[in-house]
MARNUMI-816887 format. One line per 10 residues: their letters; for each residue x, y, z of C-alpha. Coordinates in pm, whole numbers. Example, Ala and Ser with C-alpha at 12.3 -4.5 7.8 and 13.67 -1.06 7.14 Angstrom:
BEGIN
AS) 1230 -450 780  1367 -106 714
% end
This chain:
BEGIN
MPRDAVTQPV) 10035 16541 -6064  9657 16571 -6083  9484 16355 -6352  9361 16657 -6534  9717 16781 -6590  9917 16730 -6910  10088 16398 -6887  10440 16317 -6992  10490 16037 -7249  10545 15693 -7121
RLSDYRPPDW) 10803 15497 -7315  10876 15129 -7341  11253 15189 -7362  11220 15359 -7010  11092 15047 -6834  11263 14952 -6513  11150 14691 -6261  10953 14825 -5939  11176 14938 -5660  10924 14776 -5399
LVDTVHLDVR) 10707 14468 -5414  10388 14391 -5237  10353 14032 -5130  10007 14059 -4953  9726 14301 -4954  9465 14305 -4680  9168 14548 -4745  8910 14645 -4506  8638 14838 -4722  8345 15002 -4522
LHPTATRILA) 8105 15082 -4786  7916 15417 -4774  7733 15609 -5057  7950 15916 -5008  8221 15830 -4769  8360 15473 -4809  8652 15405 -4566  8945 15189 -4702  9201 15050 -4469  9478 14887 -4675
RLAMRPNPQG) 9750 14675 -4515  10039 14622 -4748  10323 14360 -4679  10602 14523 -4878  10984 14446 -4941  11257 14596 -5158  11285 14440 -5490  11628 14285 -5542  11585 14403 -5918  11505 14772 -5811
REGSPIVLDG) 11725 15050 -5711  11892 15024 -5371  11772 15255 -5109  11469 15379 -5300  11173 15558 -5140  10842 15406 -5156  10636 15588 -5407  10259 15499 -5441  10024 15601 -5698  9691 15786 -5615
DELSLKSLAL) 9412 15968 -5805  9182 16204 -5618  9242 16050 -5289  9198 16163 -4933  9454 16034 -4695  9330 15998 -4338  9602 15800 -4162  9933 15630 -4227  10132 15384 -4026  10451 15178 -4075
DGVPLAGNAY) 10482 14850 -3882  10182 14974 -3664  10343 15307 -3573  10188 15633 -3722  10427 15812 -3941  10542 16155 -3857  10436 16416 -4128  10796 16487 -4208  10843 16109 -4319  10611 16131 -4615
VATVSALTLL) 10464 16346 -4866  10089 16297 -4958  9904 16459 -5239  9582 16359 -5425  9789 16177 -5681  10089 16025 -5492  10209 15914 -5160  10596 15904 -5100  10775 15768 -4797  11093 15952 -4819
APPQRPLTLE) 11337 15722 -4634  11174 15393 -4554  11371 15115 -4385  11512 14878 -4654  11364 14567 -4532  11031 14389 -4541  10768 14611 -4373  10387 14655 -4321  10239 14978 -4437  9886 15056 -4323
IETVVDPSAN) 9704 15334 -4529  9340 15476 -4449  9174 15662 -4745  8808 15794 -4783  8650 15805 -5124  8290 15923 -5252  8154 15635 -5484  7841 15855 -5573  8051 16136 -5706  8278 15911 -5917
TKLMGLYRSS) 8117 16001 -6272  8448 15866 -6433  8332 15511 -6352  8698 15423 -6264  8793 15301 -5918  8502 15252 -5684  8154 15379 -5794  7803 15337 -5775  7578 15198 -6050  7196 15193 -6006
GAYCTQCEAE) 7241 15209 -5621  7503 14912 -5633  7883 14955 -5540  8122 14831 -5811  8463 14870 -5922  8668 14908 -6243  9043 14911 -6198  9184 14848 -6542  9412 15014 -6652  9472 15256 -6351
GFRRITYFPD) 9167 15268 -6143  9296 15104 -5816  9469 15420 -5733  9138 15575 -5707  9064 15337 -5408  9395 15343 -5211  9760 15450 -5264  9937 15154 -5432  10216 15069 -5679  9946 15057 -5956
RPDVLAVYTV) 10129 14865 -6222  10085 14530 -6365  10411 14386 -6271  10345 14428 -5886  10161 14096 -5798  10010 14015 -5470  9780 13791 -5284  9463 13970 -5168  9239 13926 -4868  8942 14157 -4865
RLEAEREEAP) 8686 14240 -4578  8372 14409 -4714  8119 14579 -4482  7800 14765 -4563  7444 14828 -4442  7271 14494 -4497  6955 14655 -4632  7158 14856 -4884  7402 14593 -4990  7279 14238 -4891
VLLANGNPVE) 7536 14106 -5148  7906 14152 -5091  8136 13994 -5344  8515 14033 -5405  8784 13824 -5587  8872 13473 -5501  8671 13239 -5255  8450 13324 -4971  8593 13285 -4635  8345 13397 -4376
SGAVEGTSRH) 8056 13644 -4348  7818 13775 -4065  7660 14046 -3881  7856 14340 -3747  7762 14325 -3370  7542 14610 -3245  7469 14752 -3588  7259 14705 -3907  7574 14644 -4092  7713 14301 -4209
YAVWHDPWPK) 8043 14189 -4354  8205 13918 -4594  8565 13827 -4613  8716 13693 -4949  9046 13543 -5011  9222 13507 -5371  9507 13264 -5329  9653 13356 -5681  9886 13659 -5685  9748 13929 -5920
PSYLFALVGG) 9818 14289 -6019  9593 14562 -5872  9402 14615 -6209  9242 14276 -6154  9097 14368 -5806  8715 14393 -5782  8447 14423 -5541  8063 14461 -5577  7794 14535 -5301  7436 14579 -5361
QLDRIVEDFV) 7079 14447 -5395  7132 14172 -5667  6945 13863 -5770  7149 13554 -5865  7123 13252 -6075  7366 12969 -5977  7487 12632 -6115  7746 12389 -6036  8018 12288 -6274  8265 11984 -6250
TASGRKVELG) 8608 12047 -6405  8789 11779 -6611  8980 11684 -6294  8661 11631 -6084  8662 11966 -5893  8317 12142 -5830  8291 12511 -5906  8003 12715 -5826  7904 12943 -6115  7687 13249 -6020
IYVEPGKTRR) 7557 13539 -6231  7428 13841 -6042  7179 14087 -6192  6955 14360 -6104  6647 14251 -5904  6390 14091 -6130  6615 14028 -6429  6732 13665 -6363  6517 13539 -6643  6739 13712 -6880
AGYAMDALRR) 7070 13568 -6753  7019 13190 -6853  7189 13231 -7196  7497 13388 -7031  7508 13101 -6795  7497 12855 -7071  7772 13033 -7258  7974 13043 -6944  7945 12656 -6906  8047 12608 -7247
SLRWDEEAFG) 8354 12833 -7220  8485 12646 -6927  8456 12320 -7107  8592 12437 -7433  8910 12582 -7265  8974 12253 -7101  8954 12076 -7435  9108 12317 -7666  9389 12458 -7465  9412 12229 -7159
REYDLDVFNI) 9310 12509 -6915  9098 12424 -6612  8958 12692 -6381  9133 12736 -6047  8891 12863 -5779  8597 12741 -5580  8359 12998 -5728  8331 13205 -6052  8101 13509 -6044  7968 13749 -6297
VAVADFNMGA) 7778 14073 -6206  7605 14279 -6460  7584 14659 -6407  7419 14931 -6598  7689 15182 -6581  8012 15071 -6734  8283 15220 -6960  8390 14906 -7125  8208 14578 -7248  8333 14374 -6960
MENKGLNVFN) 8627 14317 -6712  8808 14001 -6626  8876 14057 -6258  8993 13737 -6110  8700 13523 -6020  8469 13823 -6004  8396 13943 -6377  8199 14266 -6392  7996 14324 -6717  7820 14585 -6900
DKYVLASPET) 7459 14443 -6848  7410 14449 -7237  7646 14153 -7264  7460 13952 -7010  7091 14020 -7024  6903 13850 -7306  6560 13721 -7398  6391 13666 -7719  6164 13952 -7674  6454 14201 -7596
ATDADYANIE) 6775 14071 -7756  6851 14016 -8130  7065 13735 -8261  7354 13954 -8279  7310 14030 -7903  7318 13656 -7831  7625 13603 -8026  7796 13899 -7850  7696 13766 -7506  7846 13426 -7596
AIIAHEYFHN) 8172 13571 -7740  8224 13833 -7449  8139 13573 -7168  8409 13354 -7328  8658 13628 -7375  8644 13740 -7015  8660 13385 -6889  8946 13296 -7111  9132 13576 -6957  9162 13357 -6644
WTGNRITCRD) 9476 13224 -6803  9570 13467 -7083  9562 13777 -6860  9511 13671 -6503  9740 13370 -6433  9979 13516 -6693  9960 13899 -6682  10133 14187 -6866  10468 14316 -6733  10368 14661 -6844
WFQLCLKEGL) 10085 14821 -7037  10290 14818 -7356  10235 14439 -7363  9853 14487 -7352  9806 14289 -7678  9984 13997 -7499  9643 13936 -7309  9393 14122 -7535  9494 14014 -7875  9563 13657 -7757
TVFRDQEFSS) 9238 13632 -7580  9043 13774 -7873  9184 13505 -8078  9078 13237 -7833  8728 13381 -7815  8703 13383 -8200  8808 13018 -8214  8555 12934 -7946  8275 13118 -8134  8394 12940 -8466
DQRSRAVKRI) 8359 12613 -8290  8011 12688 -8154  7875 12844 -8469  7969 12853 -8837  8355 12892 -8875  8322 13040 -9218  8058 13300 -9104  8251 13395 -8796  8565 13449 -9005  8373 13682 -9240
ADVRLLKSHQ) 8224 13882 -8935  8563 13900 -8777  8750 14037 -9083  8469 14276 -9154  8515 14423 -8804  8895 14439 -8857  8860 14623 -9184  8599 14864 -9068  8757 14953 -8739  9138 14862 -8752
FPEDAGPLAH) 9231 14954 -9101  9104 15299 -9076  9292 15329 -8754  9619 15204 -8929  9562 15467 -9201  9520 15766 -9001  9685 15993 -8726  9603 15739 -8441  9796 15450 -8607  10018 15279 -8368
PVRPDTYREI) 10182 14925 -8355  10014 14629 -8201  10267 14676 -7925  10307 15058 -7889  10635 15209 -7783  10499 15510 -7620  10180 15642 -7495  10038 15949 -7290  9712 15797 -7174  9697 15416 -7164
NNFYTATVYE) 9317 15425 -7175  9333 15529 -7528  9515 15217 -7630  9233 14977 -7590  9194 14993 -7954  9115 14772 -8252  9485 14753 -8329  9552 14599 -7994  9239 14366 -7984  9160 14278 -8351
KGAEVVRMLK) 9491 14303 -8515  9664 14158 -8204  9431 13850 -8269  9527 13836 -8638  9903 13831 -8538  9829 13525 -8310  9633 13356 -8592  9923 13415 -8829  10153 13250 -8578  9935 12937 -8574
TLLGEDGFRT) 9923 12944 -8965  10304 12981 -8968  10366 12674 -8708  10067 12470 -8780  9832 12330 -8542  10051 12103 -8354  10336 12360 -8319  10111 12629 -8210  9961 12405 -7937  10312 12297 -7831
GMDLYFERHD) 10410 12658 -7790  10099 12759 -7599  10152 12460 -7359  10514 12580 -7302  10377 12943 -7241  10142 12838 -6990  10392 12620 -6811  10698 12870 -6830  10512 13181 -6741  10231 13091 -6491
GDAATVEDFL) 10230 13350 -6218  10454 13582 -6419  10404 13931 -6566  10535 13864 -6917  10649 14026 -7241  10568 13994 -7607  10934 13856 -7633  10846 13601 -7353  10556 13479 -7556  10737 13451 -7891
ACFADATGTD) 11027 13267 -7732  10808 12979 -7611  10698 12920 -7987  11059 12955 -8100  11196 12728 -7840  10903 12462 -7885  10930 12441 -8261  11276 12553 -8339  11152 12842 -8545  11333 13183 -8586
LTQFALWYAQ) 11056 13449 -8517  11281 13746 -8527  11128 13892 -8841  10774 13779 -8732  10816 13999 -8442  10797 14310 -8666  10409 14254 -8660  10431 14367 -8297  10651 14660 -8372  10551 14820 -8701
SGTPRLAVSG) 10225 14993 -8755  10024 15014 -9058  9847 14780 -9286  10091 14600 -9528  9978 14624 -9905  10040 14308 -10101  10031 14344 -10487  10007 14013 -10652  10019 13935 -11018  9963 13593 -11171
HWDEAARSFR) 10109 13468 -11509  10029 13140 -11681  10267 13002 -11933  10073 12762 -12162  10394 12633 -12330  10579 12574 -12002  10282 12456 -11819  10365 12679 -11525  10207 12953 -11331  10403 13232 -11170
LDVQQTLAPT) 10300 13451 -10883  10493 13772 -10844  10451 13924 -10498  10542 14281 -10381  10483 14387 -10024  10501 14756 -9908  10427 14926 -9584  10354 15310 -9586  10491 15541 -9323  10291 15592 -9028
PGQDVKQPMV) 10322 15844 -8717  10674 15799 -8585  10772 15543 -8840  10895 15653 -9176  11096 15354 -9289  10957 15001 -9267  11110 14646 -9311  10958 14363 -9497  10718 14152 -9279  10658 13774 -9276
IPLALGLVGP) 10324 13724 -9454  10173 13391 -9454  9978 13394 -9786  9733 13102 -9807  9610 13032 -10153  9456 12797 -10403  9487 12749 -10768  9132 12706 -10899  9092 12510 -11222  8829 12579 -11495
DGRDLPMRLD) 8606 12310 -11331  8601 12508 -11000  8833 12257 -10829  9160 12338 -10688  9454 12218 -10861  9759 12039 -10707  10023 12296 -10610  10378 12187 -10691  10654 12464 -10666  10914 12467 -10933
DGTNAERGVL) 11169 12320 -10698  10952 12017 -10692  10813 12082 -10325  10450 12126 -10242  10320 12451 -10104  10300 12326 -9733  9933 12347 -9607  9860 12580 -9917  10059 12857 -9758  10332 13067 -9908
MVTQARQSFV) 10570 13260 -9676  10640 13631 -9822  10940 13748 -9638  11101 13986 -9891  10983 14312 -10063  10956 14127 -10395  10925 13754 -10445  10815 13513 -10722  10666 13167 -10691  10651 12922 -10987
FRDVAQRPVP) 10406 12636 -10986  10479 12354 -11244  10251 12117 -11424  9975 12362 -11460  9803 12253 -11775  9522 12514 -11782  9493 12863 -11685  9403 12878 -11310  9227 13157 -11115  9440 13220 -10800
SLNRGFSAPV) 9238 13228 -10478  9468 13467 -10276  9489 13504 -9901  9234 13238 -9829  9060 13260 -9489  9221 13620 -9465  9546 13432 -9364  9723 13782 -9327  9574 14119 -9238  9678 14289 -9558
KLASNLTTDD) 9543 14508 -9825  9539 14282 -10147  9570 14401 -10495  9589 14160 -10772  9563 14131 -11156  9244 13925 -11117  8972 14050 -11375  8600 14098 -11281  8532 13785 -11466  8798 13604 -11231
LVFLARHDAD) 8618 13743 -10934  8257 13634 -11061  8414 13296 -11112  8564 13283 -10759  8230 13409 -10609  8064 13103 -10783  8314 12825 -10720  8587 12921 -10473  8630 12614 -10220  8736 12866 -9953
PFNRFDAGQS) 8416 13025 -9809  8580 13350 -9700  8732 13411 -10044  8403 13323 -10213  8243 13598 -10003  8520 13821 -10052  8526 13785 -10422  8174 13947 -10419  8278 14220 -10189  8553 14297 -10414
IALAHLVEAT) 8319 14325 -10715  8094 14551 -10516  8366 14776 -10388  8512 14838 -10737  8152 14918 -10863  8098 15157 -10586  8428 15341 -10632  8340 15370 -10999  7976 15476 -10917  8098 15742 -10666
AAHRAGRPLP) 8324 15890 -10922  8046 15895 -11170  7801 16071 -10931  8067 16338 -10857  8117 16409 -11214  7750 16411 -11309  7788 16096 -11534  7533 15801 -11542  7607 15534 -11286  7742 15217 -11413
PPDALVAALG) 7519 14907 -11415  7613 14641 -11153  7573 14337 -11383  7889 14138 -11247  7759 14176 -10891  7400 14073 -10996  7545 13770 -11160  7771 13681 -10861  7495 13728 -10596  7237 13562 -10813
ATLGDGSLDP) 7461 13254 -10826  7506 13278 -10439  7112 13308 -10384  7058 12989 -10609  7309 12762 -10435  7116 12550 -10214  7433 12402 -10048  7530 12726 -9887  7463 12810 -9539  7187 13078 -9521
AFIAQALSVP) 7409 13290 -9292  7674 13291 -9543  7426 13399 -9795  7314 13683 -9589  7671 13800 -9540  7727 13787 -9913  7414 13988 -9964  7529 14285 -9755  7667 14560 -9964  7993 14719 -9822
SESDVAREIG) 7929 15007 -9599  7996 15366 -9669  8299 15362 -9449  8423 15066 -9643  8387 15253 -9966  8557 15561 -9823  8855 15357 -9712  8884 15195 -10067  8878 15551 -10217  9141 15652 -9973
GDVDPDAIHA) 9146 16029 -10017  8922 16334 -10136  8629 16146 -9983  8270 16301 -10054  8037 16105 -9815  7734 16230 -10011  7852 16079 -10327  7929 15743 -10165  7592 15752 -10013  7430 15813 -10341
ARSALRRALG) 7618 15542 -10513  7545 15290 -10242  7180 15373 -10230  7154 15336 -10605  7340 14998 -10590  7108 14851 -10321  6799 14978 -10511  6942 14804 -10837  7024 14476 -10653  6686 14458 -10511
EALAPALEDA) 6519 14514 -10839  6746 14271 -11037  6726 14006 -10774  6377 14045 -10664  6249 13694 -10752  6523 13513 -10575  6507 13741 -10281  6128 13692 -10256  6180 13319 -10277  6453 13321 -9989
YARHAPSGPY) 6226 13544 -9785  5936 13299 -9817  6152 12987 -9781  6303 13079 -9464  5987 13180 -9277  5980 13058 -8922  5837 12721 -8856  5854 12721 -8470  5933 12922 -8167  6236 13142 -8148
SPDAASAGRR) 6575 12985 -8078  6911 13171 -8075  7103 12878 -8218  7326 12941 -8519  7119 12747 -8768  6786 12948 -8680  6991 13274 -8654  7127 13214 -9010  6781 13160 -9155  6658 13494 -8986
ALRNASLDLL) 6963 13665 -9119  6891 13556 -9486  6523 13635 -9466  6592 13977 -9317  6862 14060 -9566  6627 13983 -9838  6342 14180 -9682  6615 14483 -9663  6703 14472 -10035  6341 14439 -10153
AATGAASGIA) 6241 14737 -9953  6548 14944 -10075  6372 14963 -10419  6130 15177 -10268  5841 14971 -10426  5507 14984 -10227  5515 14595 -10225  5861 14599 -10056  5757 14867 -9792  5436 14676 -9716
RALAHFERAD) 5615 14352 -9667  5846 14521 -9419  5563 14682 -9231  5384 14353 -9203  5706 14185 -9091  5740 14441 -8809  5373 14408 -8700  5378 14029 -8699  5729 13987 -8544  5739 13784 -8218
NMTDRFQSLS) 6108 13824 -8152  6347 14122 -8126  6557 14006 -8417  6267 14027 -8666  6114 14324 -8485  6425 14549 -8487  6552 14433 -8836  6223 14532 -8985  6205 14859 -8797  6560 14923 -8932
VLAHSAPDAR) 6445 14875 -9288  6142 15107 -9238  6361 15364 -9076  6603 15366 -9366  6371 15299 -9660  6015 15407 -9577  6012 15765 -9446  5623 15772 -9461  5592 15464 -9239  5894 15539 -9008
EAALAAFYAQ) 5757 15761 -8734  5464 15558 -8654  5681 15254 -8637  5942 15423 -8414  5687 15557 -8183  5514 15204 -8147  5848 15049 -8072  5929 15300 -7811  5590 15262 -7638  5634 14889 -7623
FRDDPLVVDK) 5992 14900 -7468  6036 15237 -7300  6102 15074 -6972  6403 14847 -7096  6713 15070 -7124  6887 14814 -7353  6624 14812 -7596  6592 15194 -7579  6959 15204 -7688  6872 15025 -7999
WLALQAQIAE) 6610 15283 -8065  6829 15579 -8005  7105 15415 -8233  6878 15346 -8517  6758 15704 -8525  7122 15836 -8508  7206 15641 -8828  6916 15773 -9056  7114 15939 -9331  6893 16228 -9409
PGALERVRGL) 6945 16614 -9369  6727 16621 -9038  6929 16364 -8863  7146 16606 -8663  6838 16786 -8534  6675 16460 -8447  6985 16362 -8247  7003 16695 -8082  6634 16668 -7977  6702 16315 -7845
TAHPAFSWGN) 6975 16431 -7610  6671 16601 -7415  6477 16298 -7425  6377 16132 -7087  6544 15810 -7219  6865 15962 -7275  7142 16035 -7000  7489 16197 -7036  7587 15993 -6734  7530 15646 -6887
PNRVRSLIGS) 7791 15532 -7130  7549 15295 -7307  7319 15603 -7389  7599 15809 -7505  7744 15548 -7732  7406 15455 -7879  7304 15808 -7975  7602 16018 -8021  7865 15730 -8090  7640 15592 -8357
FAAINQTQFN) 7578 15917 -8520  7961 15991 -8544  8072 15647 -8650  7801 15536 -8869  7617 15825 -9011  7888 15942 -9253  7686 16196 -9459  7545 16377 -9157  7849 16362 -8922  8058 16495 -9212
RADGAGHDFV) 7801 16745 -9324  7951 16998 -9557  7839 17278 -9342  8037 17147 -9045  7744 17119 -8810  7796 16736 -8756  8169 16799 -8657  8068 17082 -8429  7804 16879 -8253  8035 16586 -8167
AEAVLELDGR) 8296 16826 -8051  8042 16996 -7822  7955 16655 -7693  8316 16551 -7629  8356 16880 -7425  8041 16824 -7235  8160 16473 -7137  8535 16532 -7072  8481 16661 -6722  8218 16396 -6642
NPQVAARLLA) 8377 16078 -6805  8697 16131 -6992  8714 15771 -7132  8376 15795 -7310  8466 16143 -7438  8795 16024 -7581  8657 15730 -7757  8385 15949 -7906  8652 16199 -8038  8835 15895 -8196
AFKSWRALEP) 8552 15918 -8479  8748 16193 -8629  9029 15930 -8700  8996 15954 -9082  8929 16321 -9117  9238 16386 -9325  9083 16156 -9590  8783 16384 -9654  8742 16632 -9946  8883 16982 -9873
VRRASAERAL) 8566 17152 -9753  8480 16868 -9497  8850 16819 -9407  8872 17190 -9312  8549 17169 -9104  8686 16859 -8907  9013 17029 -8846  8829 17343 -8700  8624 17119 -8469  8939 16936 -8343
RRVAAREGLS) 9124 17262 -8279  8818 17388 -8081  8860 17082 -7858  9226 17133 -7845  9205 17493 -7721  8990 17405 -7423  9169 17450 -7101  9200 17183 -6859  9141 16886 -7089  9166 16523 -6942
PDVSDIVSRS) 9475 16331 -7037  9238 16108 -7235  9101 16371 -7462  9423 16574 -7477  9600 16278 -7599  9355 16175 -7880  9312 16547 -8011  9694 16604 -8016  9751 16291 -8200  9468 16360 -8447
LD) 9606 16717 -8526  9985 16614 -8543
% end
């Protein structure tokens, strides 16, 4: 079936083992820009767990078959059926056999960037999830693991560097030609989605790493010629990742070489191919002049994430794509822990939860909601979602909270020992922790099966006479697509009882036991917990560290929240108290704006933030997070329905202006005190000081005062690093229309030859919330810097407009919705993955007020009506409209 046909649902309940296994794969790949020849030799055998007497059915996608042989003998035409999407041997001998398949593909025409394609003249591959079938016919599923040997051949001048998975075996010239070859062998069995090759003109930086057991590993990072100077931080992050995984999880690297290649055209952030990671170059290249502090942090995290996959994803892979969270959610948890150890744990936790709430909570609340482990899909590429990644990581974190540090590590050790070399399932994963600790995880497993965000309603009641404090807890989980009835979850609720002096009180439950590790286990729809010996009214600090991914409602008063924002010993909850005050204010102010009433004064938030700004014991990075006003999407999510983006924008702009005016002396002091005292460094402490200084600059300029705008302009003109330069440009773009265009023009003139910096320039303009934004974005699609063929350009301009510019994407006249729909249809034939992810910006359309909701629905139906949609876009639009 062609890939552009309507696909049938794939269901977890229909899983069955493969009928044939592949023990070894020998690939001979002769690279050519338009006609690359691939000769695949597959050593196959019937699977004892498969169906007896089965044909051999191999997957394909847009393939051209040139020859086919069985055990060295060409097959007659009546022995097989070959199409562009499948190869079937009708009656193969039921014994071990060798199949030789020759195909030809055109890398230059592969605009889908799946399989083998060219990026800036270099050959590279992307095979997850189902890209290997675009290279050769194969049982392209993750539970077929084989040992690969790869011979690459190319014109030496065109591709002097030839890389594949595993260890290098030999290389040399092809006699009598201008071509050369290299042979690579990977001794570890892997699924086809982890196959990779790269060929091109690339520069390299290289370092040696000595593992804990004394083995030497050669680390290499390959970049486009002339860019090695910008790969040093990525190499440093890689070295730290290898060492951390040895120390934190006891995992040592297992090959002689580890290579990373940065390419300009890539659908994803990066890919963990065994021993040969391929990266979007935005997550490798960095220098103070071109990369912000956020870029450095992302490089560190993503380098770590892909390396950590070596064990959680590669050595232990997924049985099927329904188990995607088993590698992605688990590895996100591991990279979060790594970054927390490298930087500020509190600030990292705040950033991770903000990402979860802004991306995953809306997904859970809309038509694209699905469980962490889905039970059905039409197009697997559409399930690389915040639910699988970020919520999947939160489930692992809850497991650690439930079992404790030692219990969690014991379970992980058993998982690595028991399933090394396996294609595992979520059940396999949980069984290791259950067996290692004797814990029944049956109810906990519902986190993988039930979609939606649980709502936890908590009421605290102090009985002065009885010297007791009771917490009444109620959990609910609303219906989601395909799941009308939900069961109670296991919710680890971390908490503290904060006394009037700001210190935590002892927590003794009424049965005489302590609340172990400060965590209550909520397992029923309704529960009550009574604490005794509570002589004074406490303020409960609930869901500390965001111990469970839930929406929390409580009977805490505004005064209680201000108190927690000043005193809570838990950094996350101290931050969250301020955010709760801000959200409540913004919801009230939005309603007031729509009703034509005066906006309420933000006195409580001013008090809370003033105390935070004045606390010299706090990390500047933490204060910067506290000063950040909830986004327009955050407010829309809090309102939940009948959302008017214009009213939210007006309320938020008014709040930022009021905060800038009320806190001006403290903000000016913070700006002055955190001025740089030396050369730029991307370390966490320096980044934190810059973050607070730029947050202060932003709020001061939000007042519209001439002094604030002048300060931002001077900051821009004097900046000696990209963090300060771009943050001040952002302030001018959003708060100083008169200074904006000249600053944008100067920025582009300086960096026009650096595509990754131009991406920032495009994204910033797409986010300007003014009536002319759509026309600006339309005009930029014709700019020489923009390309429909490069995913980074599309995501920066159109993706930023749709995801961040809520007022202009959701214009009342429908023009924003129409524009994004047009872009999706433009992209679908060229790159369906990018098109589908762009279309996902409509995920919250049902929450809009009626006029905008109707506009969004019309745009979605326009996309749905297009004949010949890719499975990627067809899947997203049909689920959005169901």
